[in-house]
Biopython code that builds the backbone (N, CA, C, O; Angstrom):
import numpy as np
from Bio.PDB.StructureBuilder import StructureBuilder

atoms = [
    (1, "GLN", "N", (2.156, -8.255, 11.645)),
    (1, "GLN", "CA", (2.878, -9.490, 11.895)),
    (1, "GLN", "C", (4.148, -9.498, 11.056)),
    (1, "GLN", "O", (4.109, -9.174, 9.869)),
    (2, "GLY", "N", (5.257, -9.858, 11.654)),
    (2, "GLY", "CA", (6.506, -9.994, 10.935)),
    (2, "GLY", "C", (7.367, -8.754, 10.884)),
    (2, "GLY", "O", (8.506, -8.817, 10.420)),
    (3, "CYS", "N", (6.848, -7.616, 11.352)),
    (3, "CYS", "CA", (7.638, -6.388, 11.328)),
    (3, "CYS", "C", (8.558, -6.350, 12.542)),
    (3, "CYS", "O", (8.096, -6.356, 13.683)),
    (4, "LEU", "N", (9.853, -6.312, 12.290)),
    (4, "LEU", "CA", (10.832, -6.266, 13.375)),
    (4, "LEU", "C", (11.065, -4.837, 13.849)),
    (4, "LEU", "O", (11.217, -4.601, 15.048)),
    (5, "ASN", "N", (11.093, -3.887, 12.931)),
    (5, "ASN", "CA", (11.167, -2.473, 13.281)),
    (5, "ASN", "C", (10.641, -1.642, 12.120)),
    (5, "ASN", "O", (10.654, -2.070, 10.966)),
    (6, "TYR", "N", (10.174, -0.433, 12.460)),
    (6, "TYR", "CA", (9.546, 0.473, 11.504)),
    (6, "TYR", "C", (9.926, 1.867, 11.981)),
    (6, "TYR", "O", (9.234, 2.457, 12.811)),
    (7, "ASP", "N", (11.028, 2.392, 11.453)),
    (7, "ASP", "CA", (11.606, 3.627, 11.980)),
    (7, "ASP", "C", (11.552, 4.746, 10.947)),
    (7, "ASP", "O", (11.873, 4.539, 9.776)),
    (8, "LEU", "N", (11.145, 5.925, 11.387)),
    (8, "LEU", "CA", (11.099, 7.104, 10.536)),
    (8, "LEU", "C", (12.380, 7.903, 10.724)),
    (8, "LEU", "O", (12.788, 8.188, 11.850)),
    (9, "HIS", "N", (13.015, 8.263, 9.599)),
    (9, "HIS", "CA", (14.226, 9.083, 9.621)),
    (9, "HIS", "C", (13.965, 10.355, 8.816)),
    (9, "HIS", "O", (13.254, 10.327, 7.811)),
    (10, "VAL", "N", (14.544, 11.467, 9.264)),
    (10, "VAL", "CA", (14.407, 12.764, 8.614)),
    (10, "VAL", "C", (15.783, 13.208, 8.149)),
    (10, "VAL", "O", (16.758, 13.093, 8.891)),
    (11, "SER", "N", (15.867, 13.716, 6.924)),
    (11, "SER", "CA", (17.132, 14.192, 6.379)),
    (11, "SER", "C", (17.673, 15.351, 7.209)),
    (11, "SER", "O", (16.925, 16.248, 7.598)),
    (12, "ALA", "N", (18.973, 15.328, 7.477)),
    (12, "ALA", "CA", (19.620, 16.428, 8.198)),
    (12, "ALA", "C", (19.673, 17.683, 7.328)),
    (12, "ALA", "O", (19.737, 18.798, 7.846)),
    (13, "ASP", "N", (19.647, 17.501, 6.005)),
    (13, "ASP", "CA", (19.742, 18.634, 5.082)),
    (13, "ASP", "C", (18.386, 19.166, 4.630)),
    (13, "ASP", "O", (18.265, 20.336, 4.268)),
    (14, "ASP", "N", (17.370, 18.311, 4.650)),
    (14, "ASP", "CA", (16.048, 18.692, 4.159)),
    (14, "ASP", "C", (14.987, 18.068, 5.061)),
    (14, "ASP", "O", (14.658, 16.892, 4.902)),
    (15, "PRO", "N", (14.444, 18.842, 6.011)),
    (15, "PRO", "CA", (13.476, 18.275, 6.955)),
    (15, "PRO", "C", (12.186, 17.787, 6.295)),
    (15, "PRO", "O", (11.369, 17.139, 6.949)),
    (16, "GLY", "N", (11.994, 18.087, 5.025)),
    (16, "GLY", "CA", (10.831, 17.590, 4.305)),
    (16, "GLY", "C", (11.061, 16.240, 3.646)),
    (16, "GLY", "O", (10.143, 15.666, 3.058)),
    (17, "LEU", "N", (12.285, 15.732, 3.742)),
    (17, "LEU", "CA", (12.637, 14.447, 3.139)),
    (17, "LEU", "C", (12.650, 13.373, 4.219)),
    (17, "LEU", "O", (13.433, 13.436, 5.167)),
    (18, "LEU", "N", (11.775, 12.391, 4.062)),
    (18, "LEU", "CA", (11.599, 11.349, 5.072)),
    (18, "LEU", "C", (11.918, 9.977, 4.486)),
    (18, "LEU", "O", (11.708, 9.724, 3.300)),
    (19, "VAL", "N", (12.430, 9.102, 5.344)),
    (19, "VAL", "CA", (12.687, 7.713, 4.968)),
    (19, "VAL", "C", (12.158, 6.818, 6.079)),
    (19, "VAL", "O", (12.463, 7.024, 7.254)),
    (20, "PHE", "N", (11.367, 5.830, 5.702)),
    (20, "PHE", "CA", (10.996, 4.766, 6.637)),
    (20, "PHE", "C", (11.970, 3.621, 6.426)),
    (20, "PHE", "O", (12.157, 3.160, 5.300)),
    (21, "HIS", "N", (12.584, 3.163, 7.493)),
    (21, "HIS", "CA", (13.463, 1.991, 7.442)),
    (21, "HIS", "C", (12.744, 0.881, 8.183)),
    (21, "HIS", "O", (12.440, 1.004, 9.369)),
    (22, "GLU", "N", (12.476, -0.201, 7.473)),
    (22, "GLU", "CA", (11.709, -1.309, 8.039)),
    (22, "GLU", "C", (12.490, -2.607, 7.893)),
    (22, "GLU", "O", (13.193, -2.806, 6.902)),
    (23, "ASN", "N", (12.369, -3.469, 8.860)),
    (23, "ASN", "CA", (12.909, -4.824, 8.774)),
    (23, "ASN", "C", (11.762, -5.793, 8.975)),
    (23, "ASN", "O", (10.978, -5.660, 9.914)),
    (24, "TRP", "N", (11.670, -6.766, 8.087)),
    (24, "TRP", "CA", (10.590, -7.751, 8.107)),
    (24, "TRP", "C", (11.166, -9.149, 8.243)),
    (24, "TRP", "O", (12.248, -9.441, 7.733)),
    (25, "THR", "N", (10.435, -10.007, 8.935)),
    (25, "THR", "CA", (10.865, -11.385, 9.140)),
    (25, "THR", "C", (10.987, -12.116, 7.810)),
    (25, "THR", "O", (11.974, -12.809, 7.564)),
    (26, "THR", "N", (9.976, -11.959, 6.950)),
    (26, "THR", "CA", (10.001, -12.613, 5.642)),
    (26, "THR", "C", (9.453, -11.663, 4.587)),
    (26, "THR", "O", (8.762, -10.697, 4.910)),
    (27, "LYS", "N", (9.762, -11.940, 3.330)),
    (27, "LYS", "CA", (9.217, -11.166, 2.213)),
    (27, "LYS", "C", (7.700, -11.329, 2.175)),
    (27, "LYS", "O", (6.986, -10.388, 1.831)),
    (28, "ALA", "N", (7.206, -12.510, 2.524)),
    (28, "ALA", "CA", (5.756, -12.741, 2.553)),
    (28, "ALA", "C", (5.074, -11.831, 3.571)),
    (28, "ALA", "O", (3.984, -11.323, 3.310)),
    (29, "ASP", "N", (5.702, -11.618, 4.728)),
    (29, "ASP", "CA", (5.140, -10.702, 5.731)),
    (29, "ASP", "C", (5.071, -9.285, 5.175)),
    (29, "ASP", "O", (4.071, -8.593, 5.365)),
    (30, "LEU", "N", (6.118, -8.852, 4.494)),
    (30, "LEU", "CA", (6.111, -7.523, 3.873)),
    (30, "LEU", "C", (5.020, -7.443, 2.812)),
    (30, "LEU", "O", (4.273, -6.465, 2.767)),
    (31, "ASP", "N", (4.920, -8.453, 1.963)),
    (31, "ASP", "CA", (3.895, -8.456, 0.918)),
    (31, "ASP", "C", (2.495, -8.378, 1.518)),
    (31, "ASP", "O", (1.636, -7.668, 0.996)),
    (32, "ASN", "N", (2.260, -9.099, 2.609)),
    (32, "ASN", "CA", (0.961, -9.030, 3.286)),
    (32, "ASN", "C", (0.702, -7.632, 3.828)),
    (32, "ASN", "O", (-0.417, -7.127, 3.738)),
    (33, "HIS", "N", (1.727, -7.008, 4.387)),
    (33, "HIS", "CA", (1.603, -5.635, 4.892)),
    (33, "HIS", "C", (1.249, -4.681, 3.750)),
    (33, "HIS", "O", (0.353, -3.849, 3.886)),
    (34, "LEU", "N", (1.955, -4.806, 2.631)),
    (34, "LEU", "CA", (1.719, -3.913, 1.497)),
    (34, "LEU", "C", (0.337, -4.116, 0.878)),
    (34, "LEU", "O", (-0.181, -3.218, 0.213)),
    (35, "ALA", "N", (-0.258, -5.279, 1.090)),
    (35, "ALA", "CA", (-1.598, -5.570, 0.571)),
    (35, "ALA", "C", (-2.698, -5.307, 1.598)),
    (35, "ALA", "O", (-3.869, -5.569, 1.321)),
    (36, "SER", "N", (-2.345, -4.797, 2.770)),
    (36, "SER", "CA", (-3.319, -4.608, 3.845)),
    (36, "SER", "C", (-4.222, -3.398, 3.582)),
    (36, "SER", "O", (-3.845, -2.490, 2.841)),
    (37, "PRO", "N", (-5.403, -3.386, 4.185)),
    (37, "PRO", "CA", (-6.350, -2.287, 3.972)),
    (37, "PRO", "C", (-5.797, -0.913, 4.355)),
    (37, "PRO", "O", (-6.084, 0.064, 3.664)),
    (38, "HIS", "N", (-5.015, -0.804, 5.431)),
    (38, "HIS", "CA", (-4.536, 0.528, 5.828)),
    (38, "HIS", "C", (-3.479, 1.056, 4.856)),
    (38, "HIS", "O", (-3.389, 2.266, 4.650)),
    (39, "ILE", "N", (-2.687, 0.181, 4.263)),
    (39, "ILE", "CA", (-1.723, 0.636, 3.252)),
    (39, "ILE", "C", (-2.470, 1.011, 1.974)),
    (39, "ILE", "O", (-2.115, 1.990, 1.317)),
    (40, "ASP", "N", (-3.483, 0.255, 1.621)),
    (40, "ASP", "CA", (-4.304, 0.582, 0.461)),
    (40, "ASP", "C", (-4.981, 1.938, 0.657)),
    (40, "ASP", "O", (-5.063, 2.733, -0.279)),
    (41, "ALA", "N", (-5.464, 2.202, 1.868)),
    (41, "ALA", "CA", (-6.082, 3.500, 2.166)),
    (41, "ALA", "C", (-5.058, 4.622, 2.048)),
    (41, "ALA", "O", (-5.373, 5.700, 1.544)),
    (42, "PHE", "N", (-3.836, 4.376, 2.509)),
    (42, "PHE", "CA", (-2.775, 5.381, 2.388)),
    (42, "PHE", "C", (-2.498, 5.696, 0.923)),
    (42, "PHE", "O", (-2.346, 6.859, 0.551)),
    (43, "ARG", "N", (-2.434, 4.660, 0.095)),
    (43, "ARG", "CA", (-2.202, 4.891, -1.337)),
    (43, "ARG", "C", (-3.266, 5.811, -1.924)),
    (43, "ARG", "O", (-2.987, 6.590, -2.836)),
    (44, "GLY", "N", (-4.492, 5.719, -1.396)),
    (44, "GLY", "CA", (-5.585, 6.542, -1.894)),
    (44, "GLY", "C", (-5.423, 8.023, -1.608)),
    (44, "GLY", "O", (-5.963, 8.853, -2.339)),
    (45, "VAL", "N", (-4.692, 8.371, -0.560)),
    (45, "VAL", "CA", (-4.504, 9.786, -0.209)),
    (45, "VAL", "C", (-3.060, 10.249, -0.369)),
    (45, "VAL", "O", (-2.767, 11.427, -0.163)),
    (46, "ALA", "N", (-2.165, 9.354, -0.728)),
    (46, "ALA", "CA", (-0.738, 9.691, -0.802)),
    (46, "ALA", "C", (-0.471, 10.848, -1.758)),
    (46, "ALA", "O", (0.374, 11.699, -1.480)),
    (47, "GLY", "N", (-1.179, 10.888, -2.872)),
    (47, "GLY", "CA", (-0.969, 11.960, -3.837)),
    (47, "GLY", "C", (-1.235, 13.341, -3.270)),
    (47, "GLY", "O", (-0.609, 14.316, -3.688)),
    (48, "GLU", "N", (-2.156, 13.436, -2.322)),
    (48, "GLU", "CA", (-2.480, 14.713, -1.687)),
    (48, "GLU", "C", (-1.467, 15.092, -0.610)),
    (48, "GLU", "O", (-1.332, 16.267, -0.269)),
    (49, "LEU", "N", (-0.758, 14.102, -0.076)),
    (49, "LEU", "CA", (0.126, 14.329, 1.067)),
    (49, "LEU", "C", (1.604, 14.401, 0.706)),
    (49, "LEU", "O", (2.391, 15.011, 1.430)),
    (50, "LEU", "N", (1.984, 13.785, -0.402)),
    (50, "LEU", "CA", (3.401, 13.651, -0.736)),
    (50, "LEU", "C", (3.758, 14.445, -1.984)),
    (50, "LEU", "O", (2.936, 14.598, -2.887)),
    (51, "ALA", "N", (4.988, 14.950, -2.029)),
    (51, "ALA", "CA", (5.461, 15.686, -3.193)),
    (51, "ALA", "C", (5.687, 14.758, -4.384)),
    (51, "ALA", "O", (5.569, 15.177, -5.535)),
    (52, "GLU", "N", (6.009, 13.506, -4.105)),
    (52, "GLU", "CA", (6.196, 12.517, -5.163)),
    (52, "GLU", "C", (5.812, 11.145, -4.623)),
    (52, "GLU", "O", (5.774, 10.943, -3.409)),
    (53, "PRO", "N", (5.528, 10.205, -5.514)),
    (53, "PRO", "CA", (5.123, 8.870, -5.046)),
    (53, "PRO", "C", (6.223, 8.203, -4.222)),
    (53, "PRO", "O", (7.407, 8.453, -4.448)),
    (54, "PRO", "N", (5.837, 7.365, -3.279)),
    (54, "PRO", "CA", (6.836, 6.649, -2.482)),
    (54, "PRO", "C", (7.708, 5.756, -3.370)),
    (54, "PRO", "O", (7.246, 5.201, -4.367)),
    (55, "ASN", "N", (8.954, 5.636, -2.990)),
    (55, "ASN", "CA", (9.900, 4.762, -3.678)),
    (55, "ASN", "C", (10.287, 3.656, -2.702)),
    (55, "ASN", "O", (10.938, 3.915, -1.690)),
    (56, "ILE", "N", (9.890, 2.439, -3.004)),
    (56, "ILE", "CA", (10.197, 1.310, -2.128)),
    (56, "ILE", "C", (11.376, 0.548, -2.712)),
    (56, "ILE", "O", (11.330, 0.083, -3.851)),
    (57, "THR", "N", (12.418, 0.427, -1.928)),
    (57, "THR", "CA", (13.613, -0.310, -2.328)),
    (57, "THR", "C", (13.848, -1.423, -1.328)),
    (57, "THR", "O", (13.889, -1.181, -0.122)),
    (58, "LEU", "N", (14.001, -2.640, -1.820)),
    (58, "LEU", "CA", (14.257, -3.779, -0.941)),
    (58, "LEU", "C", (15.756, -4.018, -0.832)),
    (58, "LEU", "O", (16.480, -3.997, -1.827)),
    (59, "TRP", "N", (16.203, -4.244, 0.389)),
    (59, "TRP", "CA", (17.610, -4.479, 0.680)),
    (59, "TRP", "C", (17.718, -5.755, 1.506)),
    (59, "TRP", "O", (16.740, -6.204, 2.104)),
    (60, "SER", "N", (18.894, -6.323, 1.532)),
    (60, "SER", "CA", (19.151, -7.430, 2.448)),
    (60, "SER", "C", (20.457, -7.155, 3.175)),
    (60, "SER", "O", (21.352, -6.494, 2.648)),
    (61, "GLU", "N", (20.552, -7.669, 4.383)),
    (61, "GLU", "CA", (21.730, -7.436, 5.211)),
    (61, "GLU", "C", (22.951, -8.101, 4.588)),
    (61, "GLU", "O", (22.894, -9.257, 4.168)),
    (62, "ALA", "N", (24.047, -7.365, 4.534)),
    (62, "ALA", "CA", (25.306, -7.925, 4.036)),
    (62, "ALA", "C", (25.928, -8.752, 5.149)),
    (62, "ALA", "O", (26.212, -8.239, 6.231)),
    (63, "LYS", "N", (26.131, -9.997, 4.884)),
    (63, "LYS", "CA", (26.725, -10.903, 5.875)),
    (63, "LYS", "C", (28.222, -11.005, 5.612)),
    (63, "LYS", "O", (28.660, -11.082, 4.464)),
    (64, "ALA", "N", (28.998, -11.005, 6.694)),
    (64, "ALA", "CA", (30.455, -11.093, 6.538)),
    (64, "ALA", "C", (30.882, -12.501, 6.193)),
    (64, "ALA", "O", (32.073, -12.761, 6.025)),
]
sb = StructureBuilder()
sb.init_structure("model")
sb.init_model(0)
sb.init_chain("A")
sb.init_seg("    ")
for serial, (resi, resn, name, xyz) in enumerate(atoms, 1):
    if name == "N":
        sb.init_residue(resn, " ", resi, " ")
    sb.init_atom(name, np.array(xyz, "f"), 0.0, 1.0, " ", f" {name:<3s}", serial, name[0])
structure = sb.get_structure()
């Protein structure tokens, strides 16, 4: 709920470098997603799958 888009991007220079770009309706929707069971399960196996821990950076759209 609240996810407007969830897009995977791959680096043109390093195909092993991935970025998820997500847009959420509200910060509360994102917080609920991050606290969900499937994200918690991912955290449990992330160390085995990723070269380094995920880095989550929050951004907001620049309005003119």
